[in-house]
Backbone bond lengths (Angstrom), bond angles and torsions (degrees), N, CA, C in turn:
res aa  C-N    CA-C-N  psi(-1)  N-CA   C-N-CA  omega(-1)  CA-C   N-CA-C  phi
1 X - - - 1.413 - - 1.572 108.21 -
2 X 1.346 115.82 -39.40 1.414 120.05 178.03 1.523 112.19 -63.84
3 X 1.305 117.56 -36.67 1.470 121.33 178.79 1.540 108.85 -66.46
4 X 1.303 114.69 -38.60 1.488 124.72 -179.92 1.618 109.07 -56.96
5 X 1.349 108.63 -46.05 1.555 114.99 178.88 1.456 111.31 -65.64
6 X 1.340 119.41 -43.37 1.445 122.86 179.17 1.522 109.58 -59.02
7 X 1.355 115.65 -47.83 1.471 118.33 -179.19 1.492 112.73 -59.74
8 X 1.343 116.12 -42.51 1.451 120.65 176.69 1.535 114.06 -60.76
9 X 1.330 112.30 -45.50 1.494 117.10 179.41 1.509 112.67 -63.20
10 X 1.313 116.26 -39.48 1.423 118.89 175.40 1.503 111.47 -66.90
11 X 1.258 119.92 -45.76 1.475 122.97 176.66 1.557 109.82 -56.88
12 X 1.344 118.68 -50.29 1.417 123.18 -179.54 1.539 109.79 -59.94
13 X 1.338 121.84 -39.79 1.361 121.16 178.45 1.571 114.53 -66.35
14 X 1.352 115.00 -38.26 1.435 120.43 174.51 1.587 109.18 -61.71
15 X 1.297 114.02 -47.21 1.462 116.82 -174.69 1.632 109.96 -63.53
16 X 1.343 115.19 -35.89 1.530 118.07 -175.87 1.447 108.18 -78.96
17 X 1.366 124.30 -28.11 1.425 125.21 179.37 1.515 117.95 -90.21
18 X 1.334 113.15 -15.73 1.498 121.30 -176.40 1.481 114.14 -57.08
19 X 1.378 120.22 -46.05 1.533 118.32 -175.63 1.468 115.89 -75.23
20 X 1.342 117.50 -11.94 1.448 121.67 -173.72 1.506 115.39 -57.41
21 X 1.385 113.30 -49.17 1.534 116.96 175.83 1.494 115.36 -74.94
22 X 1.294 117.44 -10.21 1.520 120.41 -179.23 1.474 112.30 -85.10
23 X 1.363 117.41 -25.87 1.490 123.03 176.53 1.602 107.72 57.65
24 X 1.343 115.51 49.95 1.411 116.87 175.57 1.557 111.88 70.99
25 X 1.380 115.01 -160.47 1.475 119.40 173.78 1.508 112.40 89.18
26 X 1.393 115.14 -160.66 1.384 123.87 -168.64 1.516 114.57 -61.93
27 X 1.461 113.79 -48.41 1.431 119.08 -176.47 1.513 112.28 -66.84
28 X 1.286 119.65 -34.48 1.482 123.82 178.57 1.594 105.05 -64.93
29 X 1.337 118.54 -41.56 1.505 120.18 177.57 1.464 109.98 -61.70
30 X 1.303 120.55 -37.06 1.467 123.88 -179.90 1.488 109.36 -68.25
31 X 1.323 116.20 -36.00 1.499 118.83 -176.98 1.583 110.48 -75.92
32 X 1.385 116.60 -19.35 1.383 119.07 174.27 1.563 109.82 -66.63
33 X 1.285 111.74 -40.90 1.468 119.19 -177.73 1.585 110.82 -72.28
34 X 1.326 114.71 -26.76 1.481 121.53 173.43 1.563 106.60 -63.32
35 X 1.330 117.83 -41.67 1.453 120.66 -176.88 1.531 110.92 -72.38
36 X 1.338 116.95 -33.86 1.502 119.43 178.27 1.485 109.43 -71.15
37 X 1.409 117.50 -49.57 1.388 119.52 178.47 1.453 115.71 -65.51
38 X 1.310 113.85 -29.27 1.614 115.35 179.92 1.501 108.87 -66.53
39 X 1.378 119.64 -38.18 1.461 119.88 -179.14 1.522 110.96 -70.58
40 X 1.390 115.70 -39.33 1.437 121.25 177.36 1.543 109.88 -58.34
41 X 1.337 114.75 -44.95 1.461 119.99 177.66 1.536 112.98 -62.78
42 X 1.343 111.41 -44.32 1.500 116.57 178.63 1.495 113.31 -61.65
43 X 1.272 118.80 -37.23 1.512 121.21 177.49 1.468 108.73 -64.07
44 X 1.347 120.56 -44.98 1.424 122.99 -179.69 1.563 108.65 -67.73
45 X 1.239 116.96 -33.82 1.476 117.92 -177.09 1.525 110.85 -70.81
46 X 1.260 116.38 -33.07 1.495 118.15 175.61 1.527 109.64 -61.70
47 X 1.385 114.34 -39.84 1.488 120.77 177.26 1.447 115.44 -72.38
48 X 1.328 117.47 -45.89 1.455 123.35 -174.91 1.489 112.55 -89.02
49 X 1.449 115.61 -53.61 1.439 115.13 -176.37 1.498 119.73 -71.51
50 X 1.348 114.70 -27.31 1.447 119.72 -176.67 1.616 111.23 -103.46
51 X 1.379 113.75 -38.97 1.526 112.78 -177.14 1.502 109.34 -98.58
52 X 1.400 118.52 -14.18 1.430 121.89 179.21 1.585 116.15 74.45
53 X 1.345 111.61 26.66 1.503 120.01 -179.25 1.507 110.56 -110.03
54 X 1.318 120.90 112.51 1.491 121.94 -174.35 1.577 107.43 -82.11
55 X 1.353 114.60 146.36 1.442 121.36 177.81 1.443 109.68 -140.73
56 X 1.346 119.42 130.37 1.474 124.16 172.09 1.536 113.06 -107.88
57 X 1.429 115.25 19.49 1.390 117.89 -174.16 1.512 113.27 -114.53
58 X 1.400 116.54 17.47 1.497 116.62 -175.94 1.480 113.38 -65.57
59 X 1.398 115.39 -30.78 1.451 117.12 178.05 1.566 111.13 -67.16
60 X 1.291 118.15 -23.63 1.465 121.36 178.75 1.497 108.25 -69.48
61 X 1.213 118.14 -45.27 1.521 122.23 -179.11 1.513 111.24 -70.01
62 X 1.364 115.67 -33.71 1.491 119.69 173.18 1.498 109.70 -64.69
63 X 1.311 117.07 -39.47 1.415 122.81 179.23 1.458 112.79 -70.96
64 X 1.290 119.62 -37.66 1.506 122.49 177.93 1.461 108.85 -62.10
65 X 1.379 117.68 -41.99 1.420 122.14 -179.30 1.585 112.49 -63.33
66 X 1.336 110.73 -42.75 1.525 117.84 -179.13 1.459 111.26 -66.70
67 X 1.316 117.26 -51.60 1.483 122.24 -177.88 1.503 110.25 -71.94
68 X 1.341 116.94 -36.52 1.549 117.52 174.49 1.542 110.88 -50.96
69 X 1.368 111.84 -59.18 1.443 118.25 -174.98 1.561 112.06 -64.37
70 X 1.367 113.37 -40.15 1.507 117.72 -179.22 1.590 111.80 -63.19
71 X 1.366 112.68 -42.35 1.547 116.53 -176.74 1.588 108.51 -71.41
72 X 1.254 114.85 -42.58 1.551 117.58 -178.97 1.456 114.00 -62.90
73 X 1.340 117.86 -38.98 1.444 122.67 177.45 1.466 114.84 -77.86
74 X 1.227 119.82 -40.96 1.576 122.67 -178.87 1.534 112.26 -82.92
75 X 1.320 116.33 -37.83 1.455 114.87 -169.52 1.573 112.57 -100.61
76 X 1.359 113.63 -24.68 1.452 117.67 -177.37 1.569 112.70 -122.78
77 X 1.259 116.76 9.19 1.459 119.84 174.15 1.565 119.56 66.82
78 X 1.281 115.58 22.76 1.510 118.26 -177.24 1.470 108.08 -72.08
79 X 1.341 116.24 150.86 1.472 124.18 166.62 1.482 107.53 -64.82
80 X 1.451 117.98 132.67 1.380 118.32 -176.31 1.532 119.24 -54.14
81 X 1.333 112.78 -36.84 1.509 117.58 179.90 1.545 111.47 -68.08
82 X 1.383 115.26 -38.39 1.367 121.10 176.71 1.424 113.29 -64.53
83 X 1.396 116.50 -43.34 1.395 123.72 171.52 1.438 116.21 -52.32
84 X 1.425 118.14 -47.89 1.496 121.20 177.11 1.484 108.51 -57.58
85 X 1.314 120.51 -46.10 1.529 119.33 -178.85 1.455 111.86 -58.52
86 X 1.366 116.34 -51.63 1.409 121.29 -176.65 1.523 114.38 -58.61
87 X 1.406 114.65 -41.61 1.469 119.68 178.44 1.530 112.97 -67.08
88 X 1.336 114.01 -39.32 1.498 120.29 179.46 1.595 106.91 -63.74
89 X 1.314 116.30 -42.75 1.530 116.24 179.69 1.528 108.62 -67.85
90 X 1.270 121.16 -39.30 1.452 123.19 -175.32 1.519 106.91 -68.59
91 X 1.307 119.90 -43.47 1.487 125.06 177.92 1.578 110.21 -62.40
92 X 1.297 113.65 -40.33 1.482 116.34 177.62 1.559 113.20 -64.33
93 X 1.283 116.75 -40.26 1.471 119.58 176.29 1.530 113.09 -67.55
94 X 1.360 115.98 -40.61 1.439 122.56 -179.87 1.584 108.86 -64.50
95 X 1.322 115.32 -44.94 1.430 121.62 -175.19 1.531 110.53 -72.48
96 X 1.350 118.84 -30.71 1.415 123.67 179.26 1.579 106.53 -69.70
97 X 1.337 113.52 -47.38 1.446 116.28 -176.12 1.576 108.85 -68.58
98 X 1.312 116.46 -36.47 1.481 121.79 -178.37 1.568 110.27 -67.65
99 X 1.324 115.77 -37.93 1.443 121.59 -174.10 1.442 113.85 -62.54
100 X 1.320 123.45 -35.00 1.440 120.89 179.78 1.466 116.66 -58.58
101 X 1.374 118.73 -51.23 1.525 121.27 -178.45 1.556 106.58 -75.62
102 X 1.307 120.68 -38.74 1.517 121.70 -170.11 1.540 107.13 -73.44
103 X 1.356 121.55 -40.53 1.406 119.51 -173.33 1.521 113.11 -83.89
104 X 1.301 115.73 7.46 1.538 120.85 168.54 1.579 106.33 -70.79
105 X 1.362 115.13 -28.85 1.505 121.02 -177.80 1.555 106.85 -77.67
106 X 1.345 109.12 159.14 1.487 118.07 173.71 1.452 113.92 -132.13
107 X 1.304 118.77 163.85 1.435 128.93 176.13 1.533 113.58 52.31
108 X 1.432 113.34 -127.49 1.459 117.27 -178.75 1.531 116.62 -66.81
109 X 1.389 113.30 -24.56 1.515 118.67 175.48 1.533 108.97 -64.86
110 X 1.365 116.42 -43.91 1.494 119.02 177.98 1.592 109.46 -63.73
111 X 1.304 115.74 -41.23 1.514 116.82 -179.34 1.508 111.05 -61.43
112 X 1.391 115.40 -42.32 1.447 120.28 -179.19 1.552 111.74 -66.15
113 X 1.334 117.39 -37.27 1.464 122.09 179.55 1.533 109.20 -66.61
114 X 1.378 120.29 -45.32 1.405 120.88 -179.01 1.515 108.91 -71.67
115 X 1.299 121.24 -34.03 1.465 123.40 171.09 1.485 112.63 -56.72
116 X 1.327 119.14 -40.04 1.470 124.32 177.68 1.543 108.08 -60.98
117 X 1.296 119.47 -47.31 1.451 124.05 -179.35 1.527 107.36 -58.85
118 X 1.279 122.59 -37.58 1.471 126.64 -179.05 1.479 108.37 -68.88
119 X 1.319 118.23 -46.88 1.437 121.82 -178.61 1.517 113.45 -62.70
120 X 1.383 116.46 -41.90 1.386 122.64 -178.84 1.540 108.81 -63.65
121 X 1.268 113.81 -44.93 1.480 120.78 -179.14 1.533 110.24 -57.51
122 X 1.358 114.74 -48.89 1.468 117.42 -176.81 1.486 111.68 -69.92
123 X 1.384 121.35 -27.41 1.447 123.62 174.18 1.572 105.13 -66.48
124 X 1.340 118.84 -44.26 1.400 119.62 -177.00 1.493 113.73 -64.66
125 X 1.409 115.19 -37.64 1.418 117.33 174.04 1.514 116.23 -57.12
126 X 1.429 114.49 -38.23 1.436 121.14 -178.09 1.535 112.02 -77.39
127 X 1.329 115.34 -35.09 1.505 117.28 -172.77 1.514 115.97 -87.97
128 X 1.265 119.65 -26.46 1.487 124.01 -178.71 1.579 108.10 -80.83
129 X 1.271 113.46 65.91 1.450 117.38 -171.63 1.479 114.24 -64.43
130 X 1.329 118.39 -36.82 1.510 123.09 179.26 1.456 112.90 -59.65
131 X 1.264 117.82 -29.40 1.526 123.49 -176.63 1.519 111.13 -101.56
132 X 1.385 120.12 -48.41 1.371 123.74 -172.83 1.540 117.27 -96.17
133 X 1.327 113.14 -14.58 1.485 118.93 -172.17 1.457 113.89 85.61
134 X 1.350 116.52 -4.02 1.433 119.47 176.29 1.533 112.49 64.92
135 X 1.338 119.51 -152.52 1.427 123.78 176.29 1.564 116.94 -52.59
136 X 1.405 114.65 -24.55 1.462 116.03 -176.59 1.589 109.17 -78.26
137 X 1.270 112.03 -14.25 1.505 113.60 179.35 1.520 117.32 89.62
138 X 1.260 121.04 170.66 1.433 126.15 -177.15 1.539 108.07 -112.93
139 X 1.319 121.51 123.71 1.394 127.86 -179.25 1.568 110.26 -118.19
140 X 1.284 112.78 175.10 1.485 121.46 179.36 1.456 116.53 72.67
141 X 1.387 118.08 21.60 1.449 124.89 176.75 1.541 106.57 -71.24
142 X 1.336 115.79 130.41 1.411 117.46 -179.08 1.542 115.13 -75.72
143 X 1.310 121.71 154.09 1.427 125.44 169.66 1.523 112.31 -66.97
144 X 1.312 117.75 154.04 1.483 119.33 173.62 1.511 105.42 -78.87
145 X 1.378 111.89 153.05 1.496 118.18 179.93 1.560 108.87 -150.19
146 X 1.341 112.08 151.90 1.500 118.91 176.35 1.481 101.20 -127.11
147 X 1.300 114.66 107.89 1.501 121.55 -177.90 1.529 109.49 59.96
148 X 1.289 116.80 -118.20 1.466 125.04 -176.87 1.580 110.11 -89.60
149 X 1.333 111.72 -13.07 1.440 113.99 -177.10 1.570 110.32 -87.10
150 X 1.247 114.14 113.12 1.562 120.69 176.07 1.407 111.62 -103.69
151 X 1.344 117.52 132.66 1.476 126.29 -179.84 1.579 106.37 -84.02
152 X 1.288 114.73 79.89 1.483 121.33 -174.83 1.518 114.27 -122.91
153 X 1.360 115.37 14.55 1.482 121.10 172.47 1.396 114.16 -134.04
154 X 1.337 117.47 163.30 1.534 121.59 -175.70 1.607 108.80 -61.79
155 X 1.301 118.98 -41.58 1.457 119.88 178.92 1.460 114.36 -65.90
156 X 1.301 117.94 -42.61 1.450 122.20 175.84 1.504 110.87 -64.22
157 X 1.323 120.25 -44.18 1.447 122.99 176.91 1.538 114.81 -64.88
158 X 1.385 112.40 -31.82 1.443 117.35 175.70 1.538 113.00 -58.86
159 X 1.361 114.42 -51.27 1.413 117.08 177.69 1.569 117.19 -67.71
160 X 1.312 111.30 -30.30 1.507 119.88 175.29 1.573 108.60 -60.45
161 X 1.284 114.74 -54.12 1.464 122.04 -175.82 1.531 112.35 -65.24
162 X 1.368 114.16 -47.71 1.497 118.57 -177.27 1.549 111.94 -70.50
163 X 1.340 118.79 -29.19 1.438 120.34 172.64 1.519 109.44 -55.86
164 X 1.297 113.57 -53.34 1.499 122.34 176.78 1.559 106.84 -55.70
165 X 1.274 119.07 -51.10 1.419 124.42 -173.20 1.545 108.94 -61.96
166 X 1.309 119.84 -42.67 1.496 122.41 -179.29 1.494 109.90 -65.93
167 X 1.328 115.72 -36.07 1.505 119.70 179.74 1.489 109.73 -67.13
168 X 1.343 117.36 -38.71 1.507 120.34 -177.32 1.565 108.39 -73.63
169 X 1.331 115.57 -37.47 1.563 121.69 175.49 1.547 107.44 -59.11
170 X 1.308 115.94 -45.66 1.507 117.42 -172.16 1.602 104.92 -71.87
171 X 1.318 119.12 -43.19 1.460 122.80 172.50 1.530 112.75 -50.78
172 X 1.344 116.23 -47.06 1.386 121.55 -173.06 1.600 110.20 -72.06
173 X 1.305 115.73 -36.67 1.531 118.29 174.46 1.479 110.95 -63.12
174 X 1.344 116.61 -42.63 1.537 119.44 -179.54 1.495 107.88 -63.27
175 X 1.406 115.59 -42.25 1.437 119.75 -173.42 1.529 114.49 -66.95
176 X 1.374 114.01 -42.52 1.505 118.63 -179.62 1.504 113.25 -69.51
177 X 1.359 114.18 -25.02 1.561 117.86 -179.76 1.507 111.58 -92.89
178 X 1.371 114.32 3.39 1.533 117.49 -179.91 1.526 109.51 -96.01
179 X 1.309 115.32 -179.06 1.401 125.77 176.97 1.559 110.65 -59.79
180 X 1.277 114.74 -36.32 1.445 120.55 177.64 1.483 110.70 -66.04
181 X 1.342 118.87 -40.60 1.467 122.07 178.91 1.470 111.88 -67.24
182 X 1.295 117.85 -40.99 1.439 120.13 177.52 1.532 111.51 -62.75
183 X 1.278 116.75 -39.17 1.501 121.71 176.59 1.523 109.41 -63.00
184 X 1.268 117.08 -36.59 1.528 118.95 -179.55 1.477 109.65 -66.44
185 X 1.329 115.84 -43.02 1.428 121.22 176.31 1.522 115.74 -59.35
186 X 1.325 109.97 -38.41 1.528 117.96 178.17 1.584 108.55 -66.13
187 X 1.329 114.80 -41.12 1.481 117.99 177.31 1.520 110.61 -61.86
188 X 1.369 115.99 -41.24 1.495 120.76 -176.94 1.550 108.41 -66.88
189 X 1.359 118.68 -34.64 1.476 120.54 -179.32 1.491 110.51 -76.15
190 X 1.281 120.29 -45.75 1.465 124.64 176.73 1.475 110.92 -165.60
191 X 1.288 115.65 109.43 1.460 123.47 -179.57 1.528 114.40 -64.02
192 X 1.311 115.85 -34.03 1.443 120.35 175.20 1.522 111.57 -64.72
193 X 1.303 116.77 -41.82 1.453 122.20 -175.38 1.493 110.25 -73.10
194 X 1.345 115.80 -33.26 1.428 121.40 177.85 1.591 110.31 -68.23
195 X 1.335 114.02 -38.93 1.491 116.67 177.78 1.469 110.45 -67.97
196 X 1.346 118.91 -36.65 1.509 119.83 179.88 1.501 109.30 -66.49
197 X 1.398 118.10 -30.66 1.516 118.60 175.95 1.523 114.95 -83.28
198 X 1.335 115.57 7.94 1.401 116.88 170.14 1.543 116.43 100.22
199 X 1.336 112.02 6.79 1.533 117.58 179.59 1.495 112.72 -81.67
200 X 1.229 117.51 134.38 1.497 121.51 -179.88 1.579 106.50 -88.75
201 X 1.327 111.52 79.49 1.450 120.92 -170.94 1.550 112.64 -56.18
202 X 1.348 113.63 -44.67 1.516 116.77 -176.43 1.488 110.71 -60.53
203 X 1.375 114.97 -48.79 1.525 120.05 -176.11 1.614 108.04 -62.87
204 X 1.312 113.84 -41.75 1.474 114.17 -171.25 1.582 106.67 -73.79
205 X 1.274 122.71 -34.61 1.392 121.90 174.86 1.563 111.79 -62.22
206 X 1.277 113.52 -39.13 1.522 117.85 178.66 1.617 108.77 -66.49
207 X 1.301 115.28 -39.39 1.447 119.38 -178.04 1.560 111.48 -68.99
208 X 1.308 118.61 -40.49 1.472 119.61 178.06 1.541 110.09 -72.11
209 X 1.302 117.30 -34.78 1.460 123.30 173.92 1.566 110.41 -60.93
210 X 1.349 115.94 -41.21 1.454 118.10 177.91 1.525 113.55 -68.07
211 X 1.455 116.14 -42.14 1.328 122.78 175.59 1.565 115.41 -54.91
212 X 1.379 112.16 -46.89 1.422 119.68 178.03 1.486 113.48 -63.40
213 X 1.308 116.30 -35.53 1.477 122.68 -179.39 1.629 107.85 -72.29
214 X 1.297 119.68 -39.57 1.450 123.42 179.29 1.572 111.44 -66.77
215 X 1.349 112.70 -41.60 1.462 114.74 176.73 1.497 112.78 -61.45
216 X 1.383 115.24 -40.02 1.432 117.50 178.95 1.567 112.86 -65.92
217 X 1.376 113.99 -39.35 1.430 120.64 179.05 1.532 113.75 -64.39
218 X 1.318 114.87 -36.54 1.508 120.42 176.72 1.499 109.94 -63.65
219 X 1.320 112.20 -44.37 1.539 115.40 -179.89 1.532 113.69 -70.39
220 X 1.362 113.62 -25.44 1.442 117.91 173.65 1.489 109.86 -68.98
221 X 1.281 119.20 -45.07 1.469 121.74 175.50 1.488 112.58 -57.67
222 X 1.351 116.48 -44.27 1.521 117.70 175.65 1.543 111.73 -58.90
223 X 1.351 111.27 -45.14 1.478 118.52 -174.36 1.548 108.13 -59.15
224 X 1.316 116.91 -43.04 1.551 117.27 -176.52 1.521 111.39 -69.45
225 X 1.291 119.56 -32.78 1.543 123.15 -179.78 1.554 108.81 -78.77
226 X 1.307 115.98 -30.80 1.441 120.00 176.32 1.549 115.91 -68.99
227 X 1.427 107.45 -46.01 1.486 117.13 179.20 1.535 114.49 -80.33
228 X 1.278 116.46 -26.56 1.442 127.25 -171.30 1.582 113.99 53.88
229 X 1.335 115.57 13.29 1.487 121.72 174.94 1.490 106.44 -151.40
230 X 1.302 116.20 140.02 1.512 118.82 176.34 1.548 108.59 -140.43
231 X 1.351 119.65 152.78 1.407 123.45 177.29 1.560 106.44 -142.05
232 X 1.305 115.89 157.53 1.538 121.26 -178.89 1.536 112.59 -58.81
233 X 1.352 117.91 -27.34 1.468 117.78 -179.31 1.542 115.61 -61.69
234 X 1.302 114.51 -21.77 1.472 118.76 -177.84 1.565 110.65 -78.54
235 X 1.257 119.23 -14.29 1.501 122.26 -175.08 1.570 112.14 -121.25
236 X 1.293 115.56 32.30 1.485 117.75 -178.40 1.584 110.59 -85.38
237 X 1.368 111.77 -179.00 1.508 121.64 179.29 1.541 111.24 -56.44
238 X 1.275 117.10 -38.68 1.464 121.67 -173.81 1.531 106.76 -64.34
239 X 1.310 118.54 -34.75 1.483 116.47 -178.46 1.507 109.11 -71.38
240 X 1.350 119.37 -33.61 1.479 119.24 175.32 1.505 113.19 -61.25
241 X 1.287 113.93 -38.08 1.521 121.19 178.36 1.494 105.78 -66.09
242 X 1.290 118.90 -42.49 1.545 120.87 -175.81 1.489 107.72 -65.40
243 X 1.368 121.77 -39.31 1.374 124.07 177.61 1.574 110.76 -64.01
244 X 1.350 114.81 -41.55 1.463 117.28 176.87 1.542 110.46 -62.34
245 X 1.287 116.15 -39.65 1.489 120.91 177.75 1.519 111.17 -57.62
246 X 1.367 115.34 -46.25 1.497 121.91 179.01 1.494 106.97 -53.57
247 X 1.283 120.27 -48.25 1.485 123.39 -174.28 1.525 108.85 -62.59
248 X 1.399 116.69 -48.35 1.462 119.05 -173.71 1.511 107.04 -68.68
249 X 1.262 118.69 -46.21 1.546 121.09 179.81 1.491 113.56 -60.33
250 X 1.391 116.05 -40.33 1.387 120.79 -178.56 1.481 114.20 -69.98
251 X 1.398 113.34 -45.40 1.432 118.69 -179.32 1.518 109.83 140.03
252 X 1.284 117.82 116.63 1.496 122.04 -179.87 1.500 107.24 -71.06
253 X 1.375 114.63 139.94 1.529 118.48 179.59 1.503 111.03 74.63
254 X 1.254 120.42 25.66 1.520 121.46 176.65 1.489 110.89 -137.95
255 X 1.353 114.83 127.16 1.425 121.25 177.26 1.499 113.80 -63.56
256 X 1.265 113.94 -52.14 1.488 121.43 -179.77 1.532 112.23 -68.74
257 X 1.379 118.86 -28.11 1.413 128.14 178.66 1.592 105.79 -61.59
258 X 1.269 114.52 -39.36 1.634 117.64 178.28 1.449 110.47 -58.51
259 X 1.346 115.74 -43.76 1.440 121.13 -174.17 1.553 107.95 -74.05
260 X 1.337 119.70 -39.24 1.434 121.74 173.17 1.529 114.66 -57.75
261 X 1.375 112.99 -46.18 1.502 116.94 174.28 1.408 117.50 -57.87
262 X 1.378 114.13 -41.42 1.453 118.81 179.62 1.488 110.32 -70.49
263 X 1.381 120.89 -34.44 1.528 124.80 -179.41 1.571 105.44 -63.66
264 X 1.289 114.54 -47.52 1.479 117.36 -174.51 1.504 110.38 -68.35
265 X 1.305 118.79 -48.40 1.464 119.36 -172.81 1.601 113.32 -80.78
266 X 1.270 115.63 -9.82 1.508 121.04 169.02 1.468 113.57 -84.94
267 X 1.402 115.54 -40.41 1.404 119.48 -178.20 1.544 111.80 -83.14
268 X 1.324 115.95 -33.74 1.530 118.13 -173.79 1.488 113.00 -56.04
269 X 1.375 120.57 -48.75 1.510 119.19 178.96 1.589 111.56 -57.38
270 X 1.280 116.30 -34.50 1.421 121.50 178.19 1.568 111.80 -64.93
271 X 1.352 110.77 -42.44 1.503 114.59 -176.25 1.541 110.57 -76.98
272 X 1.347 119.11 -20.25 1.425 118.14 -178.64 1.522 115.80 -94.38
273 X 1.376 113.59 9.33 1.426 115.64 178.27 1.560 111.45 -63.35
274 X 1.280 118.04 -23.52 1.455 121.57 177.88 1.440 114.35 -63.27
275 X 1.398 118.52 -21.23 1.422 122.26 -179.11 1.559 113.11 -85.41
276 X 1.383 108.97 -5.31 1.592 114.79 174.15 1.495 109.76 57.33
277 X 1.250 117.41 -121.58 1.500 124.74 -169.59 1.545 112.36 -68.83
278 X 1.368 114.54 -17.32 1.439 116.85 -177.96 1.530 114.36 -100.53
279 X 1.329 113.64 7.04 1.531 116.25 -174.64 1.589 110.45 -61.67
280 X 1.323 119.08 -37.17 1.399 119.94 -175.75 1.524 110.25 -66.35
281 X 1.295 118.02 -35.73 1.434 124.20 178.59 1.501 111.00 -66.03
282 X 1.354 115.26 -47.44 1.492 117.78 179.05 1.546 110.30 -63.38
283 X 1.361 114.35 -39.17 1.472 122.87 178.33 1.566 109.83 -54.38
284 X 1.321 114.85 -53.86 1.394 124.04 -178.02 1.597 111.57 -59.62
285 X 1.338 114.41 -45.42 1.416 118.77 -178.14 1.554 111.22 -65.85
286 X 1.293 120.84 -37.13 1.378 126.43 177.59 1.602 110.59 -62.13
287 X 1.264 113.51 -47.62 1.473 122.70 178.77 1.517 109.95 -61.09
288 X 1.324 118.20 -48.18 1.421 117.60 179.75 1.584 110.93 -65.17
289 X 1.256 116.15 -44.51 1.455 119.45 178.27 1.572 112.31 -56.53
290 X 1.299 113.24 -42.82 1.488 117.01 -179.56 1.522 109.66 -68.11
291 X 1.368 118.82 -38.14 1.436 120.20 -178.02 1.555 108.89 -67.78
292 X 1.346 118.22 -31.77 1.490 119.51 179.41 1.484 111.70 -73.74
293 X 1.377 112.58 -49.55 1.557 116.57 -170.98 1.530 110.56 -93.29
294 X 1.323 123.26 -7.79 1.477 121.43 174.96 1.563 105.42 -132.25
295 X 1.255 119.33 64.63 1.498 116.81 -179.83 1.503 115.71 -59.43
296 X 1.287 116.65 -24.08 1.504 121.16 -179.90 1.520 107.70 -87.03
297 X 1.306 119.37 6.08 1.465 117.36 -179.99 1.516 114.31 86.90
298 X 1.366 114.93 175.67 1.506 121.54 179.04 1.514 109.18 -63.59
299 X 1.275 120.99 -35.86 1.424 120.79 -176.90 1.477 117.49 -64.86
300 X 1.316 116.45 -25.99 1.479 122.22 167.86 1.497 114.84 -97.50
301 X 1.309 119.14 -33.81 1.386 125.33 -177.06 1.549 114.12 -65.93
302 X 1.311 118.42 -43.82 1.482 123.69 -179.32 1.577 112.56 -63.00
303 X 1.340 119.08 -47.77 1.450 118.77 174.07 1.561 113.90 -63.99
304 X 1.304 115.13 -35.87 1.455 118.18 179.21 1.556 108.50 -70.44
305 X 1.277 121.11 -32.44 1.469 121.11 174.94 1.476 113.92 -63.55
306 X 1.445 114.04 -44.18 1.423 118.87 178.81 1.505 113.47 -65.28
307 X 1.343 116.79 -35.48 1.465 120.44 177.80 1.507 109.95 -68.35
308 X 1.292 119.02 -26.98 1.436 121.35 -178.18 1.553 108.56 -77.20
309 X 1.332 119.34 -44.04 1.385 120.81 -177.97 1.563 115.13 -83.93
310 X 1.313 116.21 -16.54 1.458 122.87 -178.58 1.536 109.78 -129.15
311 X 1.314 115.97 73.19 1.442 122.30 176.05 1.504 117.14 -49.96
312 X 1.317 121.16 140.97 1.483 121.18 177.07 1.504 113.17 -60.27
313 X 1.314 114.48 161.76 1.445 120.31 -179.54 1.496 114.07 -65.74
314 X 1.386 113.74 -33.24 1.368 118.29 -179.96 1.586 110.81 -72.53
315 X 1.343 114.23 -36.58 1.450 117.81 176.96 1.520 110.13 -67.85
316 X 1.308 119.11 -34.65 1.446 122.67 178.83 1.515 111.46 -64.43
317 X 1.382 114.51 -43.01 1.469 118.81 -175.90 1.550 106.58 -67.55
318 X 1.335 120.02 -42.83 1.449 118.43 177.05 1.423 113.50 -59.71
319 X 1.361 118.15 -35.38 1.456 122.92 -176.99 1.527 106.10 -68.39
320 X 1.355 118.63 -43.29 1.440 121.01 -178.95 1.455 113.04 -64.81
321 X 1.387 117.07 -35.70 1.498 122.03 176.82 1.471 111.77 -61.92
């Protein structure tokens, strides 16, 4: 536990100092999206990597958070912070009610059911023109503010997003190391065995599904107030697949793996712009290569790579002998 605290403190220190040499601008803006995507991937990883329940509807909850806060602040005059809380509570109730029937399903049936939720949500965002602006999007969303401090620059938004992200990372670390986290891993390994040991598997799956949805909704609310404009294209099926890819590439069942996966898949498209029309081909080849040679994700693959190129002193002595 002490080593976990040290790792988190080092990570938090790096995150807080990272934008200082960048002086705002484009790269800081990209790192804001790393924070948002990292929490989305982390929420899905709690559900998939720890509880073993796949979901293709994360973009729907992300969109509900964004549109919920956007509509309440622009159409009904809510304070943005109050809107965030109201939307988070509404999404929690919705996800909790939805979880009981949906999580009775398993495997590809569960994936199809959550995909259906995502498709329905995206259609609603497009069709409710009077509220959401439809395909044209919703504009005029206010920035978040604390007193006289308004989060209206890249640097301010960076710290806003990453303060939320660090809080959720800390929550997740405590959760996975708790009795609840051990029960989730038991459900992942064998739901029948977990039930025999007295774990209420059905309720726990619903609870982690609800937590994952609320985390996505909170980041959706932040996203809408950071961007001040949202449109349905940001919350489609392809984005749910992208979040799933972040989890797999980063490492299933790893809190920091979720952040690594989000970092790579958020930065990679920006780095590949130099390839112009061939960027999607290079992107696909890199992902396939990583999946083949790093099946455990970046969180296992990076240490294994360094062990390979930097053999231990003991191993070197045996080799010399």
